C-alpha positions in Angstrom: -113.6 116.1 111.9 -115.8 116.6 108.7 -115.6 120.4 109.1 -111.8 120.2 109.4 -111.7 118.1 106.2 -113.9 120.5 104.3 -111.9 123.5 105.4 -108.6 121.7 104.4 -110.1 120.8 101.0 -111.2 124.4 100.4 -107.7 125.8 101.4 -106.0 123.2 99.1 -108.3 124.2 96.2 -107.7 127.9 96.8 -103.9 127.3 97.0 -103.9 125.2 93.9 -106.0 127.8 92.0 -103.6 130.6 93.0 -100.6 128.5 92.0 -102.2 128.0 88.5 -102.9 131.7 88.3 -99.3 132.6 89.1 -98.1 130.1 86.4 -100.5 131.7 83.9 -99.3 135.2 85.0 -95.7 134.2 84.4 -96.5 133.2 80.9 -98.5 136.4 80.3 -95.8 138.7 81.6 -93.1 136.9 79.7 -94.7 137.7 76.3 -95.7 141.3 77.3 -93.9 144.5 76.1 -91.7 146.2 78.7 -93.4 144.0 81.3 -96.6 145.8 80.5 -99.6 143.8 79.2 -100.9 145.6 76.1 -104.6 145.6 75.5 -105.8 145.3 71.9 -109.3 145.4 70.4 -110.6 146.5 73.8 -110.3 142.9 75.0 -109.5 142.6 78.7 -110.1 138.8 78.8 -106.3 138.3 79.4 -106.8 139.9 82.9 -110.5 138.9 83.5 -109.5 135.2 83.0 -107.8 135.2 86.4 -110.4 133.7 88.8 -109.5 134.7 91.5 -107.2 137.6 90.7 -104.6 137.6 93.6 -102.7 140.7 92.5 -103.1 144.5 92.1 -103.5 145.8 88.6 -102.1 149.2 87.5 -104.2 150.2 84.5 -102.7 152.9 82.4 -105.2 154.5 80.1 -103.4 156.7 77.5 -102.8 157.6 73.9 -99.6 157.9 71.9 -101.5 159.0 68.8 -100.2 162.4 67.7 -103.7 163.4 66.6 -104.8 163.4 70.3 -102.1 165.9 71.2 -101.7 164.5 74.7 -98.4 166.1 75.9 -98.7 164.6 79.4 -99.2 161.1 77.8 -95.9 161.5 75.9 -94.1 162.5 79.1 -95.8 160.0 81.5 -95.6 157.0 79.2 -91.8 156.4 79.4 -92.1 156.9 83.2 -94.7 154.1 83.4 -92.5 151.8 81.3 -89.4 152.6 83.4 -91.5 152.0 86.5 -92.6 148.5 85.3 -89.1 147.5 84.5 -87.7 148.5 87.9 -90.6 146.9 89.7 -90.2 143.5 88.0 -86.4 143.7 88.4 -86.6 144.4 92.2 -89.8 142.8 93.3 -91.4 140.4 90.9 -89.4 137.3 91.8 -90.6 137.5 95.5 -93.8 139.6 95.3 -96.0 138.9 92.3 -98.6 141.4 93.6 -98.6 144.1 90.9 -99.4 143.8 87.2 -99.1 146.6 84.7 -101.7 146.9 81.9 -101.9 149.6 79.2 -104.9 150.5 77.1 -103.6 152.8 74.3 -106.0 154.8 72.1 -103.4 154.5 69.3 -105.2 151.2 68.8 -108.6 152.8 68.1 -110.3 149.6 68.8 -109.5 150.2 72.5 -112.0 153.1 72.4 -114.7 150.7 73.6 -112.9 150.6 77.0 -113.0 154.5 77.2 -116.6 154.5 76.1 -117.5 151.9 78.7 -115.9 154.0 81.4 -117.3 157.2 80.0 -113.9 158.8 79.9 -113.4 162.0 77.9 -109.8 162.8 79.0 -106.4 161.2 79.1 -104.3 160.0 80.7 -105.6 158.0 83.7 -103.7 155.8 86.1 -105.9 153.3 88.1 -104.8 150.8 90.7 -107.3 148.0 91.0 -107.1 145.8 94.2 -107.1 142.0 94.1 -110.3 140.1 93.6 -110.5 136.8 95.6 -113.9 135.7 94.6 -115.1 134.0 91.4 -117.0 137.2 90.2 -117.7 137.2 86.5 -117.7 141.0 86.2 -115.1 142.8 84.2 -112.1 144.3 86.0 -113.3 147.7 84.8 -116.3 147.3 87.1 -114.2 146.7 90.2 -113.4 149.4 92.7 -110.2 151.2 92.1 -107.8 154.0 93.3 -107.0 156.8 90.9 -103.8 158.8 90.6 -104.4 162.3 89.3 -101.9 162.9 86.5 -98.9 164.7 88.0 -97.4 167.9 86.5 -95.1 167.9 83.5 -91.9 167.2 85.5 -90.2 163.9 85.7 -89.0 164.3 89.3 -92.6 165.2 90.4 -93.9 162.2 88.5 -91.5 159.9 90.3 -92.5 161.3 93.6 -96.2 161.1 92.8 -96.0 157.5 91.5 -93.9 156.4 94.4 -96.3 158.0 97.0 -99.3 156.5 95.1 -98.0 152.9 95.1 -96.4 153.1 98.6 -99.7 154.3 100.1 -101.5 151.3 98.7 -98.9 148.5 98.5 -96.5 149.7 101.2 -93.6 149.4 98.8 -91.1 152.0 97.6 -89.7 152.0 94.0 -86.5 153.9 93.5 -86.4 155.3 89.9 -83.5 157.1 88.4 -84.2 160.8 88.4 -83.3 163.2 85.7 -80.4 165.5 86.6 -79.2 168.3 84.4 -75.6 169.7 84.5 -76.9 172.8 86.4 -78.6 170.6 89.0 -75.5 168.5 89.5 -73.3 171.6 89.9 -75.7 173.1 92.3 -75.8 169.9 94.4 -72.0 169.7 94.4 -71.6 173.4 95.4 -74.1 173.1 98.3 -72.4 169.9 99.6 -69.0 171.5 99.3 -70.1 174.7 101.1 -71.7 172.7 104.0 -68.7 170.4 104.4 -66.2 173.3 104.3 -68.2 175.3 106.9 -68.3 172.3 109.2 -64.6 171.7 108.9 -63.8 175.3 109.6 -66.1 175.3 112.6 -64.5 172.2 114.1 -61.0 173.5 113.5 -61.7 176.8 115.3 -64.0 175.7 118.1 -63.2 172.0 118.4 -60.0 172.2 120.5 -61.2 174.8 122.9 -64.5 172.9 123.4 -62.7 169.6 124.1 -60.2 171.1 126.5 -62.7 173.1 128.5 -65.3 170.3 128.7 -65.1 167.4 131.2 -64.5 164.0 129.7 -67.7 162.7 131.3 -69.7 165.4 129.6 -68.2 164.7 126.1 -68.9 161.0 126.5 -72.5 161.7 127.6 -73.1 164.0 124.6 -71.7 161.4 122.2 -73.8 158.7 123.8 -77.0 160.8 123.5 -76.3 161.6 119.9 -75.7 157.9 119.2 -78.9 156.9 120.8 -80.8 159.6 118.8 -79.2 158.4 115.6 -80.3 154.8 116.3 -83.9 155.7 117.2 -84.5 158.6 114.8 -85.4 156.4 111.8 -82.2 157.1 109.9 -81.6 153.4 109.2 -85.3 152.9 108.4 -84.9 155.6 105.8 -81.8 154.0 104.2 -83.3 150.5 104.2 -86.8 151.4 103.0 -85.8 154.3 100.7 -88.4 156.6 102.3 -88.0 160.4 102.4 -87.2 162.4 105.6 -90.1 164.7 104.7 -93.0 164.6 102.3 -95.3 167.1 100.6 -99.0 167.4 101.4 -101.0 166.4 98.3 -103.5 169.2 98.9 -101.3 172.3 99.2 -97.8 171.1 98.6 -96.7 172.1 102.1 -94.1 170.0 104.0 -95.6 167.5 106.5 -93.8 165.5 109.1 -96.5 163.0 110.0 -97.9 160.8 107.2 -101.6 160.5 106.8 -101.8 156.7 106.4 -100.9 153.6 108.4 -99.0 151.9 105.5 -95.8 153.9 105.9 -93.8 156.2 108.1 -91.2 158.9 107.5 -87.9 159.2 109.4 -88.8 162.5 110.9 -92.1 161.0 112.1 -90.2 158.1 113.7 -87.8 160.5 115.4 -90.7 162.6 116.8 -92.5 159.5 118.1 -89.3 158.2 119.6 -88.5 161.5 121.4 -92.2 161.6 122.5 -91.9 158.2 124.2 -88.6 159.1 125.7 -90.0 162.4 127.1 -93.0 160.6 128.5 -90.7 158.1 130.2 -88.6 160.9 131.7 -91.5 162.9 133.0 -93.3 159.8 134.4 -90.2 158.9 136.4 -89.9 162.6 137.5 -93.6 162.5 138.7 -92.9 159.4 140.7 -89.8 160.9 142.2 -91.7 164.1 143.1 -94.4 162.1 144.8 -91.8 160.5 147.1 -89.7 163.6 147.5 -88.7 164.4 151.1 -88.0 168.0 151.9 -84.9 168.5 154.0 -82.4 171.3 154.7 -80.1 170.1 152.0 -82.8 169.3 149.3 -83.1 171.4 146.2 -86.8 171.9 146.7 -87.2 174.0 149.9 -90.9 174.0 150.6 -94.0 171.9 150.0 -95.8 174.5 147.8 -93.0 174.5 145.3 -93.1 170.6 145.2 -96.8 170.8 144.4 -96.3 173.3 141.6 -93.6 171.0 140.1 -96.0 168.1 140.3 -98.7 170.2 138.5 -96.2 171.4 135.8 -95.0 167.8 135.4 -98.6 166.5 135.0 -99.4 169.3 132.4 -96.3 168.3 130.4 -97.3 164.7 130.4 -100.8 165.7 129.3 -99.4 167.7 126.4 -97.0 164.8 125.4 -99.9 162.3 125.4 -102.0 164.7 123.4 -99.1 165.0 120.9 -98.9 161.2 120.6 -102.7 160.8 120.2 -102.7 163.6 117.6 -100.2 161.6 115.6 -102.5 158.5 115.9 -105.5 160.6 114.8 -103.6 161.7 111.6 -103.2 158.0 110.8 -106.6 156.7 112.1 -109.4 159.4 112.4 -111.6 156.9 114.3 -109.2 156.6 117.3 -111.5 157.1 120.3 -109.0 157.9 123.1 -107.5 161.2 122.1 -107.3 164.2 124.5 -106.5 167.6 123.1 -105.9 167.6 119.3 -102.6 169.6 118.7 -102.3 169.2 115.0 
């Protein structure tokens, strides 16, 4: 009974402490600029005062001083400001788990932060995880994730920032992308061309296909397409604003299977769904082949052919399981039950 009372008291104290921290955070954010806490005189006490610190901190180390000639800072700065505004508009009421902090060398007194970190280049974007103990060390000494500054392209910055935050926080932020007149016309032309081609194809081939195909076959095709649509991750894509494909961070090649357990792509969900469906079909087929009786009217005419079908079916099942475990290995390299690694 005493142990239960002590645990209850500790939980109450932690809850009360977190509630006070969130109230303090509300006041801090409300007086910040563009929802970004600005650091002056190299003083991080406004963040270090949170004990414990129950939120992630995105620390943006930059300079808007023209003397530093940081072209990337000038392009990336507005994106960080836009990101913070969209984040607090969409998430902050319900998820107070990310705080934006900026240390700008335009205020030269912030140089002590860069000196402490031994940084000789700008900009830097750090994501510092929550700290749930009463440690007295500075936030600068905590472990952090670092985003390498993306190229000088607003669209690529949006993609890089989204991937970075989504990988760590499992959240997507949809930022308005820049779109020139040429890009808009190109998008319109491609959409028009695809739509026009589909209409012409349906007009020429549709009637003959419908009249020459049995009603049962048409209904089966529509049903299969509907099931694939429901299990392919399309709705997941719409609701969570995740891309169908993504680019590999190392060589910019397109990848279908994400390398982390925090998020999935629609193509990945479709592949996994089809994999499970195929496994189900071939397992049932293997069971049927095991009980198959050879008669004069059966499709399989001899025992050797039935055995070869069983071997082929087993090989396909092995490949499908290897495909599934290869996907798991991409997400968790320590998975111990993999067969053949296919990719």
